[in-house]
C-alpha positions as CSV (number, residue, x, y, z in Angstrom):
1,X,44.1,157.7,147.3
2,X,44.9,159.0,143.8
3,X,45.5,157.0,141.4
4,X,49.4,156.8,140.8
5,X,49.7,156.9,144.2
6,X,47.9,153.6,144.7
7,X,49.5,152.2,141.5
8,X,52.9,153.2,142.9
9,X,52.0,151.4,146.6
10,X,50.7,148.6,144.4
11,X,54.0,148.0,142.2
12,X,55.8,148.2,146.0
13,X,54.0,145.5,146.9
14,X,54.2,143.6,143.6
15,X,57.9,143.8,143.2
16,X,59.3,141.6,145.1
17,X,56.9,138.8,144.0
18,X,58.1,139.2,140.5
19,X,62.0,140.0,140.4
20,X,62.1,137.4,143.4
21,X,60.5,134.6,140.1
22,X,63.4,135.6,137.5
23,X,60.9,138.4,136.0
24,X,61.7,142.1,135.0
25,X,58.3,144.1,136.9
26,X,57.4,146.6,133.7
27,X,55.0,148.0,135.5
28,X,51.2,148.2,137.0
29,X,47.6,149.7,136.1
30,X,45.0,150.4,138.7
31,X,41.7,150.3,136.7
32,X,38.2,152.0,138.7
33,X,35.4,150.9,136.7
34,X,31.6,150.2,138.1
35,X,31.0,147.2,141.1
36,X,35.1,146.1,140.6
37,X,38.4,146.9,139.5
38,X,41.5,145.8,137.4
39,X,44.6,145.3,138.2
40,X,46.8,144.8,135.1
41,X,50.7,143.9,135.9
42,X,53.4,143.8,132.7
43,X,56.1,142.1,132.7
44,X,58.9,140.5,130.8
45,X,61.6,138.6,130.0
46,X,64.4,138.8,128.2
47,X,63.3,135.5,125.4
48,X,59.6,137.2,126.3
49,X,56.9,136.1,128.1
50,X,55.0,132.5,127.8
51,X,51.0,132.5,129.0
52,X,52.5,129.6,131.6
53,X,55.0,132.7,132.7
54,X,51.9,134.7,133.2
55,X,50.3,132.2,135.5
56,X,53.1,131.3,137.7
57,X,53.2,135.5,138.3
58,X,49.7,135.3,139.3
59,X,49.2,132.4,141.4
60,X,52.4,134.3,143.6
61,X,50.4,137.8,143.6
62,X,47.5,136.8,144.2
63,X,48.7,134.9,147.1
64,X,50.6,138.0,148.6
65,X,47.7,140.1,147.3
66,X,44.9,138.0,149.2
67,X,47.7,138.6,152.9
68,X,48.1,142.5,152.8
69,X,44.7,143.5,150.9
70,X,45.7,146.7,149.4
71,X,42.4,146.5,147.4
72,X,38.8,147.7,148.7
73,X,36.2,145.8,147.5
74,X,36.7,143.4,144.1
75,X,38.6,143.5,141.4
76,X,40.4,141.6,138.9
77,X,43.6,140.5,138.7
78,X,45.2,140.7,135.2
79,X,49.1,139.3,134.0
80,X,50.1,140.1,130.7
81,X,53.0,140.7,128.6
82,X,53.9,144.3,127.2
83,X,53.1,143.6,124.0
84,X,54.0,145.8,120.7
85,X,52.8,148.8,122.1
86,X,53.9,148.5,125.3
87,X,53.8,151.0,128.2
88,X,56.6,152.8,129.1
89,X,56.1,153.6,133.0
90,X,59.4,154.6,134.5
91,X,61.9,156.9,133.5
92,X,64.1,154.3,132.1
93,X,62.0,153.0,129.8
94,X,62.0,156.7,127.8
95,X,66.0,156.8,127.8
96,X,65.6,153.1,126.3
97,X,63.1,153.5,123.6
98,X,64.4,156.9,122.7
99,X,64.0,156.9,118.4
100,X,60.7,154.6,118.5
101,X,57.4,156.6,118.2
102,X,55.1,157.0,121.0
103,X,51.2,157.4,121.9
104,X,50.9,160.2,124.9
105,X,48.6,161.6,127.4
106,X,48.4,164.0,129.5
107,X,47.4,164.4,132.2
108,X,46.1,168.3,131.5
109,X,46.0,169.8,128.4
110,X,48.9,171.3,126.1
111,X,47.5,174.1,124.0
112,X,44.1,172.3,124.4
113,X,45.0,168.6,123.4
114,X,46.1,165.8,126.1
115,X,46.8,163.3,123.4
116,X,50.3,163.3,121.6
117,X,52.7,161.4,119.4
118,X,55.3,161.6,117.9
119,X,59.3,160.7,118.5
120,X,60.6,159.6,121.7
121,X,63.9,161.3,122.0
122,X,64.5,160.4,125.0
123,X,64.8,161.5,128.9
124,X,66.7,165.1,130.1
125,X,67.4,165.8,134.1
126,X,65.8,161.7,134.6
127,X,63.1,163.8,134.4
128,X,62.4,165.7,131.3
129,X,60.3,163.4,128.3
130,X,62.1,165.2,124.7
131,X,59.9,164.4,121.7
132,X,59.2,165.3,117.9
133,X,55.5,166.0,117.1
134,X,54.7,165.1,114.0
135,X,54.3,168.0,112.7
136,X,58.3,168.6,113.8
137,X,57.9,170.5,116.3
138,X,60.3,169.9,119.7
139,X,58.9,169.6,122.8
140,X,59.9,168.4,126.2
141,X,58.0,167.8,129.1
142,X,57.7,166.6,133.2
143,X,57.6,163.0,134.0
144,X,54.8,163.6,136.4
145,X,52.5,165.5,133.2
146,X,51.9,162.4,131.0
147,X,49.8,160.1,132.4
148,X,50.3,157.5,130.0
149,X,52.1,156.9,127.3
150,X,52.4,153.6,124.9
151,X,55.0,152.9,122.1
152,X,53.4,152.6,118.2
153,X,54.4,148.9,116.8
154,X,56.1,148.9,114.0
155,X,55.3,147.1,111.3
156,X,56.8,146.0,108.4
157,X,56.3,144.9,104.8
158,X,53.7,141.8,105.1
159,X,51.9,142.9,108.1
160,X,55.2,141.4,110.0
161,X,56.9,143.2,113.1
162,X,59.6,144.5,112.5
163,X,60.2,142.3,108.7
164,X,62.7,143.3,106.0
165,X,61.2,143.0,102.4
166,X,60.6,143.9,99.1
167,X,57.5,144.1,97.0
168,X,58.8,142.6,93.1
């Protein structure tokens, strides 16, 4: 099964469990490497996610995966908050984080490059991601052309997240 199809199938299986527990399912990443695979589940809450939240979701998702057995062979389950370099999975993410700096990895090279960075301008027609590249060029990409996307953390003075400060 292609990676994108497997991610969607796992998300469809896991999402009712996560939302039933009161969390938002940000997305699912399934990676195969070596003898085992990694299934990473990103969850979120308006006030943030604790280690206890991750343990709670992990326990419930693990039970569903044991019963349904959608992953061949062995795998490691990891439940995490999206973090400062939050991955973008869904169309709504590209609309929600318009104005933020992002890094993209494309499925196929565009102008000889698969990795791009710039300011996210949002979503057009529910399927086209608009981006202003670092060199000032504007680009419009189909969601299906993007392999992965992440926010670039914004760090203020003194290394604090989003902090405001004045040096004296």
